[in-house]
C-alpha positions in Angstrom: -132.2 29.5 -105.0 -133.2 28.2 -108.4 -131.4 26.2 -111.0 -132.0 25.3 -114.7 -132.6 21.7 -115.8 -131.9 20.6 -119.3 -133.3 17.3 -120.6 -134.3 15.8 -123.9 -137.9 15.1 -124.7 -140.1 14.6 -127.7 -140.9 18.0 -129.2 -144.6 17.3 -129.7 -144.9 16.2 -126.1 -143.2 19.3 -124.9 -145.5 21.6 -126.9 -148.6 19.7 -125.9 -147.6 19.9 -122.2 -146.9 23.6 -122.5 -150.3 24.2 -124.1 -152.1 22.1 -121.4 -150.4 24.1 -118.7 -151.3 27.4 -120.4 -154.9 26.3 -120.7 -154.9 25.7 -117.0 -153.4 29.1 -116.4 -150.1 27.6 -115.0 -146.6 28.3 -116.0 -145.0 25.1 -117.4 -142.2 25.4 -114.8 -144.9 25.1 -112.1 -146.1 21.9 -113.5 -142.7 20.4 -113.7 -141.8 21.5 -110.2 -145.0 19.9 -108.9 -144.1 16.6 -110.6 -140.6 16.7 -109.2 -141.8 17.4 -105.7 -144.3 14.6 -105.9 -141.7 12.2 -107.1 -139.3 13.2 -104.3 -141.9 13.0 -101.6 -143.6 9.7 -102.7 -140.5 8.1 -104.2 -142.6 6.5 -106.8 -143.7 7.1 -110.3 -146.7 5.7 -112.1 -146.8 4.8 -115.8 -150.2 4.1 -117.3 -150.6 1.2 -119.8 -153.4 3.2 -121.4 -151.0 5.8 -122.6 -148.3 3.4 -123.9 -149.1 0.6 -126.3 -146.5 -2.2 -126.5 -144.7 -2.7 -129.7 -145.5 -5.9 -131.7 -142.1 -7.2 -130.5 -142.9 -6.7 -126.8 -146.4 -8.2 -127.4 -144.7 -11.4 -128.7 -142.3 -11.5 -125.7 -145.1 -11.0 -123.2 -147.2 -13.7 -124.9 -144.3 -16.1 -124.8 -143.7 -15.3 -121.2 -147.3 -16.0 -120.3 -147.1 -19.3 -122.2 -143.9 -20.3 -120.3 -145.5 -19.4 -117.0 -148.5 -21.6 -117.8 -146.3 -24.5 -118.9 -144.1 -24.2 -115.8 -141.0 -23.2 -117.8 -140.0 -20.5 -115.4 -136.8 -20.1 -113.4 -136.9 -18.3 -110.1 -133.9 -16.6 -108.5 -133.3 -15.7 -104.9 -131.3 -12.6 -105.7 -130.2 -10.4 -108.6 -126.7 -11.8 -108.3 -128.0 -15.3 -108.7 -129.9 -14.3 -111.8 -126.9 -12.5 -113.2 -124.7 -15.5 -112.7 -127.1 -17.7 -114.6 -127.3 -15.2 -117.5 -123.5 -15.1 -117.7 -123.2 -18.8 -118.2 
């Protein structure tokens, strides 16, 4: 039994992925099915920092976070609920 999945993605990314699959002699649906099977089996997904460059805003936040860590200005929480309660104050 098969089903159809609809999801939004960047048009250029879709076209590039379809072309890459075609160059490999694979239907695009085969590539997507493989990715979904791998995700289900491993229950993990990997994102590469090489493919995604942080925005200037994110770079500033990361730099500030590193500075706070070095200066000991870090708060640790024992649970998500504890952190959430602190944020709601």
